[in-house]
N, C-alpha and C positions, 0 to 999 in steps of 0.2 A: 628040211627043217629051217625055220627062220632064225636069223641072227638077232637076238634080243639085247638091246643096250641096257646095262644095269642102271639102277636108280642113281641119281646124281650124288647122293650121300655116299654110296659105295664107291663111285668113281673118285670122289674127293679123298676117301680113305686110301684108295689105291695110289693116287697121285702123291699123297703124303708118304706112303711106303717107299715109292721110288725116290723121293727127296732124300730119305735116309741113306739110300744106296748111292747117292750122288757125291758122297764125300770119300775121297781116297783113303783117308786115315781110318774111317770106319770100315771100309773094305779090307784094309790091311789087318785090322783087328779080327774081323770075321774069318779071314784066311788063317790067321795065327791060331785061332781056337777051333778051327774046323776039324782038326784031327784029335782033339781031346781038351780036357779042362786045363785052364791056366789061371793063375792069379795075376793081379795088376802088375806086380813087380816083374814077373816072368814075361808078360806081354810087353812091358816097357823095354826090358832088356833085349828081347827078340827083335823089336822094331826100332831100337835105338832112339826111343822117345822118352819124354818126361812122364812120370807116373800120374801127375795131375792132368795131363792131356788125355792119357788113356782113361782115367777115371771119368772125366767129363764125357768122353765119347761112349764109354760103356753105359753111362746113365741114359743117354739118348737111345742106344741100342736096346736097353732093357725096357724103357718106356714104350718102345715100338714092338715089343715082344719078339725081338730077333735073337737075343741072348738071355740066358738065365744064370742066376748065381746060386752057388751051394756053399753055405757057411761051414767051415771046419775050424773051430776055435776062433781065433781073431782074423783068419784069412777067409776070403771069399773066392771061390774058384768059378770061373765063367766058362760056359760052353754055349754052342748054338742051341736055340730054343727047340728046334726040331729039324727034320730032314728037308722041309720045304725051303729053309733058308739056304742050305747048301745047294739045292737044286736051282734056286733063283740065280745064285752067283755063277754056277756052272753054265747055265743057259745063257746068261749075259756074256760070259767069257767066250763061249762058243760063237756067239753072234759077232763079237768084236774081232775074233780071230778068223772069221770066215772070209 
């Protein structure tokens, strides 16, 4: 079977996805919520960071469909958008630790 190179537009989207993963703060957030939902305050406390920083990074992650939010009253609880996100992180970590 021949290796077919995806269309340029698809490759640009893939490159943009990897750019999102290139920030260690965003990776820390993804790890923090990988085991279950957390609100901004809980993520900030877990990571020892400011809530405003977490909110900014969560906006980027949401815009790139890596996390989703669930509103409960005034709080929004964030989780990974799907299992693909966790698999991408795990595969990257396996590669780095190899």
